[in-house]
VMD Tcl script that draws the C-alpha trace (Angstrom):
set ca {
  {-19.70 18.05 -6.75}
  {-16.47 17.10 -8.62}
  {-15.42 13.44 -8.57}
  {-12.29 13.07 -6.39}
  {-9.11 12.43 -8.38}
  {-7.09 9.55 -6.91}
  {-3.49 9.10 -8.09}
  {-2.38 5.46 -8.45}
  {1.28 4.51 -8.64}
  {2.36 2.17 -11.44}
  {5.19 -0.25 -12.09}
  {7.62 -0.36 -15.02}
  {7.12 -3.13 -17.55}
  {7.70 -3.84 -21.25}
  {5.04 -4.42 -23.87}
  {5.04 -7.21 -26.45}
  {7.45 -5.19 -28.61}
  {9.93 -4.75 -25.76}
  {9.20 -1.05 -25.25}
  {8.98 0.32 -21.67}
  {5.50 1.07 -20.36}
  {3.84 2.16 -17.12}
  {1.55 -0.66 -16.02}
  {-1.02 -1.45 -13.33}
  {-3.61 -4.17 -12.81}
  {-7.15 -2.97 -13.51}
  {-8.29 -4.16 -10.08}
  {-6.89 -1.02 -8.43}
  {-8.55 1.49 -10.76}
  {-11.78 -0.50 -10.72}
  {-11.82 -0.43 -6.91}
  {-11.38 3.35 -6.93}
  {-14.15 3.84 -9.50}
  {-16.52 1.54 -7.64}
  {-15.94 3.69 -4.55}
  {-16.84 6.86 -6.46}
  {-13.37 8.15 -7.35}
  {-11.61 8.83 -10.63}
  {-8.23 7.04 -11.00}
  {-5.20 8.83 -12.44}
  {-2.14 6.66 -13.21}
  {1.23 8.02 -12.07}
  {4.29 6.89 -14.09}
  {7.78 6.53 -12.65}
  {10.39 9.10 -13.59}
  {8.62 12.24 -12.38}
  {10.99 14.73 -10.74}
  {10.57 16.28 -7.31}
  {8.99 19.49 -8.60}
  {6.60 17.51 -10.75}
  {5.58 15.32 -7.83}
  {4.80 18.32 -5.64}
  {2.68 19.81 -8.43}
  {0.93 16.49 -8.97}
  {0.12 15.97 -5.28}
  {-1.28 19.51 -5.14}
  {-3.68 18.77 -7.99}
  {-4.77 15.29 -6.88}
  {-7.37 14.75 -4.15}
  {-5.88 11.50 -2.83}
  {-3.21 8.87 -3.40}
  {-3.21 5.07 -3.64}
  {0.25 3.51 -3.33}
  {-0.20 0.16 -5.03}
  {1.37 -3.29 -4.75}
  {4.31 -4.66 -6.69}
  {7.96 -5.68 -6.42}
  {10.35 -5.29 -3.51}
  {11.68 -1.97 -2.27}
  {15.43 -1.42 -2.52}
  {16.85 -2.52 0.87}
  {19.41 0.30 0.70}
  {16.53 2.67 1.48}
  {16.06 1.15 4.94}
  {19.45 -0.50 5.62}
  {17.84 -3.90 5.10}
  {19.51 -7.29 4.84}
  {20.24 -8.51 1.34}
  {18.46 -11.77 0.49}
  {18.42 -14.00 -2.64}
  {14.61 -13.82 -2.72}
  {14.61 -10.07 -3.39}
  {12.63 -9.53 -6.58}
  {11.38 -6.71 -8.78}
  {13.47 -3.93 -7.22}
  {12.89 -0.76 -9.26}
  {14.83 2.34 -8.14}
  {12.80 4.69 -10.38}
  {9.55 3.54 -8.82}
  {11.06 3.71 -5.34}
  {12.16 7.31 -5.89}
  {8.73 8.46 -7.09}
  {6.80 6.68 -4.35}
  {9.09 7.86 -1.54}
  {8.65 11.48 -2.66}
  {4.90 11.08 -3.22}
  {4.41 9.67 0.27}
  {6.53 12.28 2.05}
  {4.86 15.12 0.16}
  {1.37 13.75 0.85}
  {2.15 13.45 4.55}
  {3.52 17.00 4.77}
  {0.51 18.57 3.03}
  {-2.10 16.27 4.59}
  {-3.29 14.67 1.36}
  {-5.35 11.45 1.89}
  {-3.20 8.39 1.22}
  {-3.83 4.63 1.23}
  {-1.10 2.01 0.82}
  {-1.66 -1.58 -0.31}
  {0.91 -4.41 0.16}
  {4.09 -2.88 -1.28}
  {2.41 0.48 -0.63}
  {2.03 -0.46 3.05}
  {5.75 -1.18 3.19}
  {6.64 1.92 1.14}
  {4.83 4.25 3.54}
  {6.74 2.80 6.47}
  {10.08 3.05 4.65}
  {9.43 6.58 3.36}
  {8.81 7.77 6.91}
  {11.92 6.08 8.35}
  {10.84 2.52 9.19}
  {12.41 -0.81 8.22}
  {11.36 -4.12 6.66}
  {12.04 -7.82 6.89}
  {13.51 -8.60 3.47}
  {12.27 -12.22 3.64}
  {9.82 -13.12 6.40}
  {10.35 -16.93 6.41}
  {14.04 -16.50 7.25}
  {13.88 -13.44 9.50}
  {10.61 -13.59 11.48}
  {10.50 -16.51 13.96}
  {7.35 -18.69 13.98}
  {5.89 -16.92 10.96}
  {2.78 -18.36 9.34}
  {2.71 -18.60 5.55}
  {2.33 -15.13 4.02}
  {3.72 -15.63 0.51}
  {0.83 -17.38 -1.21}
  {1.06 -17.79 -4.98}
  {0.48 -14.48 -6.78}
  {-0.81 -16.19 -9.91}
  {-3.33 -18.64 -8.48}
  {-4.12 -17.59 -4.89}
  {-5.01 -13.89 -5.03}
  {-8.57 -14.58 -3.92}
  {-7.64 -17.12 -1.26}
  {-8.57 -15.94 2.24}
  {-5.31 -17.05 3.79}
  {-5.52 -15.88 7.41}
  {-7.34 -13.59 9.81}
  {-6.34 -10.03 10.65}
  {-7.05 -8.61 14.09}
  {-7.79 -4.88 14.05}
  {-6.63 -2.75 16.96}
  {-9.32 -0.85 18.89}
  {-9.50 2.95 18.85}
  {-7.98 3.15 15.35}
  {-9.15 4.76 12.14}
  {-9.17 1.32 10.54}
  {-11.54 0.02 13.20}
  {-13.86 2.97 12.57}
  {-13.82 2.21 8.83}
  {-14.12 -1.58 8.87}
  {-16.43 -1.82 11.87}
  {-15.15 -5.24 12.93}
  {-12.32 -6.54 15.09}
  {-11.34 -9.49 12.91}
  {-11.81 -10.65 9.32}
  {-10.02 -12.87 6.75}
  {-7.62 -11.51 4.14}
  {-5.48 -12.73 1.25}
  {-1.70 -12.80 1.65}
  {0.73 -12.28 -1.24}
  {3.95 -10.96 0.30}
  {7.31 -12.29 1.44}
  {8.40 -9.04 3.11}
  {6.87 -7.16 6.01}
  {7.25 -4.25 8.41}
  {9.99 -4.75 10.99}
  {10.43 -1.41 12.80}
  {7.61 1.12 12.58}
  {8.51 4.64 11.47}
  {8.21 7.45 13.99}
  {4.73 8.95 13.98}
  {3.17 5.75 12.60}
  {0.92 3.52 14.71}
  {-0.01 -0.18 14.41}
  {-3.60 -0.84 13.36}
  {-3.82 -4.59 12.72}
  {-1.93 -7.87 13.11}
  {-1.74 -11.33 11.56}
  {-2.12 -14.37 13.87}
  {1.69 -14.66 14.15}
  {2.01 -11.06 15.35}
  {3.30 -9.64 12.06}
  {1.99 -6.15 11.41}
  {-0.76 -6.06 8.77}
  {-2.04 -2.49 8.99}
  {-0.67 0.90 10.00}
  {-1.92 4.45 10.18}
  {-0.62 7.96 10.74}
  {-2.66 9.37 13.65}
  {-1.66 13.02 13.07}
  {-2.63 12.83 9.38}
  {-6.18 13.55 8.12}
  {-6.23 10.17 6.32}
  {-3.00 8.17 6.31}
  {-3.61 4.42 6.25}
  {-2.03 1.26 4.79}
  {-2.73 -2.48 4.73}
  {-0.52 -5.45 3.89}
  {-3.25 -7.47 2.14}
  {-4.86 -6.82 -1.26}
  {-8.44 -5.52 -0.75}
  {-8.79 -4.68 -4.46}
  {-9.51 -8.38 -5.05}
  {-12.49 -8.33 -2.67}
  {-14.53 -5.26 -3.54}
  {-17.64 -7.44 -3.39}
  {-17.07 -7.74 0.39}
  {-17.93 -4.97 2.91}
  {-14.46 -4.56 4.51}
  {-12.81 -3.77 1.17}
  {-15.73 -1.62 0.01}
  {-15.51 0.48 3.18}
  {-11.75 0.91 2.87}
  {-11.83 2.31 -0.67}
  {-14.96 4.34 0.08}
  {-13.20 5.92 3.06}
  {-10.26 6.98 0.86}
  {-12.53 8.52 -1.77}
  {-14.66 10.29 0.84}
  {-11.56 11.69 2.54}
  {-10.31 12.87 -0.86}
  {-13.67 14.48 -1.53}
  {-13.35 16.56 1.61}
}
mol new
graphics top color blue
foreach p $ca { graphics top sphere $p radius 0.5 }
foreach p [lrange $ca 0 end-1] q [lrange $ca 1 end] { graphics top cylinder $p $q radius 0.2 }
display resetview
C-alpha cells in the first residue's frame, strides 16, 4: 500500500547569505513520518491552478504554525504585537484550506494553522489575547525556551472527532500563541477549550477529516494524545 503523501505548509525565511528560502521546523515532518506518512513541503508563491493540482495529488494536508495572519483577511483589530505577517503565505494557505474543504481532502491545522482554517472559512481572530479577551490565562509562553512546557489543560468536547481520536476528556498542552479564535466560521464546530474558555480545538463536522488544534502536538510525539492525532491524519489520508 502506498505511503500517504502529506503536504506541509512552510514559512518564508532567509538563509545565512540573505537569499529567500522556504523553511519549516523538522518537528512537523518528523511527526508525520513517525505516524506513517511521507511529508511534502509546500512553498509560498504557488498560484491557484497550481494549488488545485497539488491538493489533487496529495493525500492530506498539515497547515503548520508560524507568524500572524494578516488582520485584513478577517477585519481584525490592528495591534502593535502583530508579528511575522506574510501575505504570500496567507494567500497559499487560504487557497489550500478552501480547496481541501471543497474536495474533502484530510486536513489538520496546528496553532497558526488552527487560526488559518477558521479565517479561510470566514471566522475571525483576537489579534492579541491579553488585551482583547477578558480574564485570559497566559497563552503566549516563550517560543524559544518553553515549547515543551505543559502550560495548561484542554477540555475536549464530547461527541467530537477529537474525542474519538484522543480518547480522553482532558489533558495538558503547551501554549505558544498570542492570538486566538474569536468568532467561529460557519460550518465549523468547537472541539476543545482552555480553562479560561478560549477555543483550543475545532473541527468541520461535514468534512471527512477536518480538524485543528491551537497547541503544538509535534513537540510531544512521545505522548499518546499527539501520537493519536498525527496517526489519525495519516490514516485518513491513506483512505
